[in-house]
N, C-alpha and C positions, 0 to 999 in steps of 0.2 A: 338892456344889458345889466346884469347883476355885478356889483362890485364886491370886493373882499369885505368891505365894511358892511354891506347889506347881509352877506352870508354870516359874518361874525355876529352881527346884531341879532339875527334870527336864532343862531345857535345859543347866544347868551340868554335871549328871552326864553327859549325852550328849557334851558338849565334853571332859570329862575322859577318857571312854572313847575318844573319837576321837584325842585327843592321845597317849594311852597306846599306841594301835595304831600311830600314826606313829612314836613313839619306839622301839617294839619292832621295827618294820621297819628303822629306821635302824641300830639296834644289830646286827640280824641281818646287814645288808649289810656293815657295818664288820667284824664278826667274820669273815665269809666272805672279805672282801678281805684282812684281815690274815693269816688262816690260809693262804690261797693264796700270799701273798707270803713267809711264813715257810717254807713247803714249798719254793718255787722257789729261795729264797736260804738254805737251811739251813746250808751251810758258813760263809757270812759271818755269819749269826746266831750260830752257835756261837762264832765268833771274837770277836764283840763282847760275848759273855757270858763271856769269859775273864777271868782275873785278871791277865794279862800285858798291860801297856800297848802293847807293840809289836804284839801279836796283835790287840788291840782296834782299833788304828789301821789295820791291814791290812784288818780286817773292815769298818770304816767306809768306807774308800776303795773297797773292792770293791763295797759296796752302792751308793755314790754313782755309780760309773762303769758298773755293769753291771745293776743292778736296773731292771725295766721301769716300776715305779710310783714316780714322783718324789714324790708326796704321802706315800706310805708311808715312803720313805727320809727325807724331810724331818722327819716326826714323830719318827723315831729320832734324827736329828741334833739336834733340839731338846733332847732329854734329855742327850746327850753334850756339847753345847755348854756345859753347866754343870758338867762333870766337874772334880774336884779336880786331876787331872793336866793340866798345861799342854799336853802333846803331844796328848792325846786331845781336849781342849777346842779347841785350834787347828785340828786336822784336821777336827773336826765343823763348825767355822765355815767352813773352806775348802770343805767338801762342799756347803754351801749354794750356793756359786758353781758347783760342778760340776753340781748339780741344775739351776740356771738355764741353764747352757750346753747341757746335754743335753736337757732337757725343755722349755725355753723359758718356764718359769713357776715361781714360788714364791709362797707366801703372804706377801706383803710386810708385811702388818699384824702377822704373827707374827715374821717373820725379821728385818726391819730393826731393831727394838728390840734383839734379841739381838746383832746385828752391831754396833750402836752401843755397847752395853755392852762388847763385845769390843775395840772401838777404845780403850777406857779400861783394858783389862786390864793387870795388873802385868807380864805376860810380853810381851816383844817378839815372840816367836814367834806368840802369839795375835793381837796387834795387826797384825802383817804379814799374816796370813791373813785377818783381818777386812777389811783394805783390798782384798785380792785378791778376796774374795767380793763385796764391795760393787761393785767394778768390773764383775765378771761379771754381777751382777744388773742393773746399770744398762745394760750392753751387750746382754744377751740377753733380758731381760724387758721388753717394751714395753707 
């Protein structure tokens, strides 16, 4: 005789298996998307992985201006928007505006808090680019 606990356990286990399948599919799609973007933008990816700040800045700008996948670029810019070098940090913030202008969308819930933090940055360079990015997002992302 089956008990409520047995039925509940089986139901819970089926839910776990179902969620695991969904997670696995999502990870696979994301991995494919990122792999494809890395291949298409290999030169810029090499630049942002450099140790030279000017080379990193060139790579960030190249990705923001020429990569097809705005969400992919946005994810990279999030990382670089926290960089210790003010030029890299400022350009990453500015690139959020480029992404908005070129692709017409950004993840505002993620990006706006980063830009708001940049508006309070100790660097005038970063603050200036934060104002520019915010203007572009307001103008191009409706």
